[in-house]
N, C-alpha and C positions, 0 to 999 in steps of 0.2 A: 186728026186729033190723037188717034191711037198711036200713030207714028211718033208724035211729039212726046207722048207719055213714055213711050219705049226709050226714046233717046234721052229723056230726063232721068229715067231709072239707071240707064247705062252710065250716064255722067256721074250720078251719085255713087254708083258702085266703084267706078274708077277713082273718084275722089276718096272713097272709103279705103280702097286698096292703097292709095298713096299715103293716107294718114297712117294706115297699119304699117307700111314699109318704113315710114319715118319713125314710128314708135319703136319698131323692132331695131332699126338702125341706132336710135338713141339709146335703147336698152343695151345694145351690144357695146356701144362706146362706153357707157357707164360701167358695164360689167368688166370690160377690158381695163378701164382706168382703175377700178376697184382691185382687180387681180394684180395689176402692176404695182399699186400701192402696197398690197399685202406682201407680194414677193420682195419688194424693196425693203419693207420693214423686216421681213424674215432674214434677208441678207445682212441688214445692219445688225440685227440681234446676233446672228451667227458670227459676224465679224467681231463684234464687241466681245462675244463669249470667247473667241479665239485669243484676243488680246488679253483678256482677263486670265485665261488659262495659262498663257505664256508668262504673264507677270507672276502668277501664283507659283509656277514651276521655278522661276528665277529666285523668288523669295525663299522657297524651300531649299533650293540648291545652296544659296548663300548661307542660310541658317545651318544646314547640315555641315557645311565646310567649317563654319565658326565653332559648332559643337564638337566636331571631330578633332579639330586642332586644340581646342580648349583655351581660347584667349578671352572668353567671356563665360560667366556662370550660365548654367542651362536656363532657357527661357521658361516662363510660366506655362506657355502653350507649346504648340508644335514648332512655331517660328518666332523669331525675335520681333518684338514691336519696335517702333521708332524710339520710344522712350527708353526701352532696355538697351538699345544700341548706343544712345547718347550717354547713358550712365555707365557703360562698360569701360573699365580702366584695366587693361591687360596687366600693368605692373602691380596692381593690387590683388590680382587673382592668384591664389595659392593652389598647389596641386590637389589639396583636399577639396577645393571648391569645384574641381572639374575631374572627377574620377573617371578612369578608363579612357582618357583622351590621349592624343599624341603627347601633349604637354605633360600630363601626369605620369605617363609611362616613362618618359625621358627623365623627369625629375626624381621619380620614386625608385626606378630600377637602375638606369645607367649612371645617373649622377651620384648615386649613393654607393657605387661600387668602389670599395676602398683600394683595390688593386689598381684600377685605372686612375683613381684620384692621386695615387702616389707619384704619378708622372708630373703633374704641375706643381705638386707640393715640394718637390726636391729643389726647384729653382726659384720659387717665389716667396720672399720673406713676408709678404703680406698675408700669407696663408698660416702664419703662426698666431695662435690664440694667445694674447698677452696675459690672460688669466691663468692659463694652464702651461704656457711655454711649449705647447705641442701643436701639431697641425690641427686645424679645424676639422672636426668630424662633420659629416653631412648634416647630422641632426643639429649641431650647433649653428651651422650656416642657415639651416631652415628656420630655427628659432630666432635667429638674428633678423632674418627677412620678415618673419611674422611680427616681431616687435616693431620693426620699422613701419610695417603697414598699419599697425594699430596706432602708432604715433601720429600718422597723417602727414608726416614730413616727407615731401616728395624727394628731396635731396638724399635723405637717409635711405629711403626706399630704393632709389637708383644705385646708391653705393652698396647696399646689401645685395642687390641683384647682380651687380658687377663682381662682387666678392664670390658669389656662388659660381658665376661663369669662370672666374679665374682659378678658384681653388678646388672645384669639384672636377670629376672626370669629364664634364662637359667641355673643358678646355682641350681634351684629347681629340675631339672631332675635328676642329680646324687644324690641329697639329698633324693629325694623321692624313687628312685629305683636305688641303686648303681650297678656298673658293676662288682663287685666282693664281695666275702664274707669278711666282715670287722666287726668282733664281737665287737672290741673295740669301733668303731664309733657307733654301734647299742646300746651298753650299755651306752655310753655317752648321746645318744639321750633320752633314757628312764630315765636316771638319771636326765636330765634337766627337763623332764616332772614331775618327782617327786618334784624337787625343785620349779618349777613353781606352783605346787599344794600345796606348803607349808609343805612338809613332806620329809622324807627320807625313803628309802627302808630298810626293815629288812634284806632282801637278794635279790640278783639280779645276776643270773648266766645263761650263755648259756648252753644248754643241750649237745652240742657237736654233735648233730644229723644234718644231711643234707638230705633233701628229695627234689625230683623234684616235683614242684607244678603241679597238674593235669590239670590246666586250662591255661597253656601257655608253649610254647617251650622256652627252655633255662631259664625258670623261676624256681628259687630254693628258699627254705625257710630256715630261721634260727630260730629254736625254742629257747625260753628262759623261765626260771622260775623266778618268783618274789613273794615276800610276803611283806605285809605292815600292820602295826597296827596303826590305826588312827580312828578318829571320822567318823560318817556316812557322814557328809558334806565333809570332806577331801577326803574320798574314792570316793564320787560322783564327786568331782572336778577333781580328778586324772583320772577317767574313761572318763570324758568329754574332758580333755586335750589329752588323748590318741586318742579319736575319732577325734579331730580337728588337730592332728599332720599331718605335711606335708608328713611324712613317714607312709606308710600303716602298721598298726599293727592289728593282728587278735587274740583276746583272745579266745582260744578254750575251755579251761576248767577253772573253778574257784570254790574255796571253801570259804565259809563265816562262821565265827564263832563269836558269840557275847560274849564279855568278861563281867565280873562282873562290870567293871568300865565304862560301856556304850561305850566302844570302840569296833572296829571290827577288827578281824584278817582275812585279805584277802590274799589268796594264789591263784596264777593263772599260767597257762601255756599259753604263747603268741607266736605268730609267726610274724616275719618280712620277707621281701623278697628281693632278689637281682636277677638281670638278667645278664647272661653271654653275652658278646658282640657277635654279629653275625659277622662272618668273610666271606668276599666275596672271593671266589676262582675261578680260571680259570680252565676249563676242556679241555683236549686234545681229539680231535676227529680224528680218523684214517679214511682216505678215500682211498679205494682200487679200482683198475681198475675193471670195470664191475659192480660197485655198491655193491661189496661183503664186 
């Protein structure tokens, strides 16, 4: 009898131990599942935060670029809202709307330089103000642009904008450093220098070569060969006019031969330059969970 009681107690103890092991095992499974859920939630929150941070940084970068260039008025906050970007019309923005930006610095400083403006004014009849019979001043061009903006007429606004580009010293930028290889325009510029010097070239041809200039990114050169036979004074005038030209010419090699009739046979290889436009591109950034 005692033996049976002892065996019964042992069986109950074993059963209790089994229940306890099952309970502990179940608790461990529940705790593990809970920890896995918590860690997964933390990873999702961290991943979402990384995406939001990257988006915010992109928005800030785009807004800073727009603000620094000055194609839209400054935003009400730190960044442009979607509504502000939709309402932004660069052609209606004046320099006074975007002070201390690239656009305002160009329009207020360089474009109003009367010495530089004299370059396009000499050859463009549209730059004559019909009211004064004189070249437009930059103030007159700016007032014309502002009046066109107030009128709300898009065609007048574009015409006023083109007039500023044609009759202010802004025209000097593409004249001095074009954005593409244009050998015809280059030869026309050199030919004008010859005519202004009172002579004509014996020969004037591009070499057909194109090299990247060592002292600038996207800067390329256009080599040309020329020859001239004229008096010493004419050669000197020609070289002086080349030096004063708004377009940069570099005479790399020259040969001078004196003729029996007191003239000089001058042959040279020169180089002009053009710069390819810089293209702003967006980049894609992949963000993966765990920062990988």
